[in-house]
C-alpha positions in Angstrom: 100.1 132.9 94.3 102.6 135.5 95.5 101.7 137.0 98.8 99.3 134.2 99.8 99.8 132.0 102.9 100.9 128.5 102.2 98.5 125.6 102.8 101.3 123.8 104.8 100.2 123.1 108.4 102.9 123.6 111.1 102.7 120.6 113.5 104.0 120.2 117.1 104.1 117.3 119.6 100.8 118.7 121.0 99.0 118.8 117.6 100.6 116.0 115.6 98.6 112.9 116.7 95.2 114.6 116.8 95.8 116.1 113.4 97.6 113.5 111.4 95.9 110.4 112.9 92.3 111.7 113.0 90.0 109.7 110.7 90.0 111.4 107.4 90.0 110.8 103.6 93.4 112.4 102.9 96.8 111.3 104.1 99.5 113.6 105.5 102.9 114.3 103.9 105.1 115.8 106.6 108.4 117.5 106.4 110.6 117.3 109.4 113.2 120.1 109.2 115.6 122.5 110.9 115.4 126.2 110.0 119.2 126.5 109.8 119.5 123.6 107.3 120.5 124.7 103.8 118.7 121.7 102.2 115.5 122.6 104.2 115.8 126.2 103.1 116.1 125.2 99.5 113.1 122.8 99.8 110.8 125.3 101.6 109.4 127.1 98.5 108.9 123.8 96.7 107.2 122.3 99.7 104.9 125.3 100.0 104.1 125.2 96.3 103.3 121.5 96.4 101.0 122.2 99.4 99.2 124.9 97.5 98.9 122.9 94.2 97.9 119.5 95.7 94.8 119.8 97.9 94.3 116.0 97.6 96.9 115.6 100.4 97.4 117.3 103.7 100.8 118.8 103.9 102.6 119.5 107.2 105.9 120.6 108.7 107.6 119.9 112.0 110.4 122.1 113.2 112.7 119.7 114.9 114.6 122.5 116.6 111.6 123.8 118.4 111.1 122.8 122.1 107.5 121.9 121.2 108.6 119.4 118.6 111.9 117.9 119.6 110.5 114.8 121.2 108.3 114.1 118.2 111.4 114.1 116.0 113.1 111.7 118.4 110.1 109.4 118.3 110.3 109.2 114.5 114.1 108.7 114.5 114.7 111.9 112.5 118.5 112.0 112.1 118.8 114.2 108.9 117.1 117.2 107.5 114.8 117.4 105.8 113.1 114.1 106.3 109.8 113.6 104.5 107.3 111.1 105.8 103.9 110.2 104.3 101.2 109.0 106.6 98.3 107.4 104.6 94.7 108.0 105.6 94.1 106.4 108.9 92.4 103.1 109.4 91.9 101.9 112.9 94.3 99.0 112.5 97.1 101.0 110.8 97.7 103.9 113.2 101.1 105.5 112.7 102.0 103.6 109.6 104.3 105.8 107.4 106.6 105.8 104.5 109.8 107.8 103.9 110.2 109.8 100.7 113.8 109.5 99.4 113.6 110.5 95.8 114.0 113.9 93.9 112.6 116.7 95.9 110.2 118.2 93.3 106.5 118.7 93.0 105.9 115.9 90.4 107.9 113.4 92.5 106.0 114.3 95.6 102.6 113.9 93.8 103.6 110.6 92.2 104.7 109.2 95.6 101.5 110.2 97.4 99.3 108.9 94.6 101.2 105.6 94.5 101.0 105.0 98.2 97.3 106.0 98.3 96.6 103.6 95.5 98.5 100.8 97.3 96.8 101.6 100.6 93.3 101.5 99.1 94.0 98.1 97.5 94.7 96.5 100.9 
């Protein structure tokens, strides 16, 4: 897929709620990051590859250093980079429910995490 644009959606304060919390079949896995962060830089190609290989989930990114996103990162108590949050598909009574991913930062781990939370979510 060299040369192709990633399927990752850049999100800002202005676009976050209307994008992530719109009624849809797929959840959102969102990376909150800082461009200067070495861990974020190392994760970037893995995150983009995950986005490209897993169309069953929406994948987003929020630059916490950008003026358009700083308040969003404060709202979600982002204190370290990268922080990965999964937002299951929205039901009217579960707006803004999310889960933090804290395991190995690899494609298989991301896919298992999303699949497990979607399965749990659908069982409720």
